[in-house]
N, C-alpha and C positions, 0 to 999 in steps of 0.2 A: 331675764326669767330664773324660774326657781328650777334645780335640778332634777327633782324629784318625781314630774312627770315623766319626764326622760326614762328614769328606770324601770317605770310601769310599761313603757311602751317598747323598751327592749326585753322585757321578761317577755311579755305578751306576743312581741312577733315571732319569738324562738317558742312559743306556745309550752309556757314552763309555767306552772304554779307557783306561789310563792313559799311553798312548802321542798317541792323539788329545789329550787334556786337557793334556798337558804342551807340546804344539805349541801350542796355541791360547795357553796361558801363557809362551812362549816361553821355556822352560826346559826343563833336561835331565828327562829320564825317570827315569831312577834317583833324581834327587833328587826329584821328587814324589812319586816311591814310597816315599822315605825320610819324607816329610811325612804319608805317610798312613800309615804303619806306625808310625808316633810314634819312628823314629830320630833323625832331626832336628829342631830347635822351626822352627814357620812361621814368617817375618818376618813381622810386620804387615804391611808394605806389600804384601806378598802374600796375606795375609789378607782385606785390603780386595779385592785384586782377584777375588779367588775368590767374596767375597760378591756383588761386583759384578755377576759375570759367571753366577750361580746366582740374582739378584734375592733373597738371604737376608741376615738382619741380621748382625751380629759376634757379638752374643748367642748367636744359635742355632749358628753354628761353633763358639763358645766352650764351649758344655753352660752357659750360663745359664740358657737356656729351650730347652723343648722346642719350642715354637710356631714356625713356620716362617712368619715375617713377611718381606713386603717392604721392602728397603731404603727409607729415609723421607729424602729430601733437604730 
């Protein structure tokens, strides 16, 4: 499973627009949109930042699990 549908689902669950989320992540709106639609590969450092923002595991974002688990440090 590709990770990008998860990005959209997480964003929509928080009732955020692409513009709002991209501002929080300090990236361009179109860049984030391209990650969410699968037009561009998500960099690992940004995947970590997104996982921390949503408090979910990288495994969930990557599609390795369907269980939303909080980040464990």
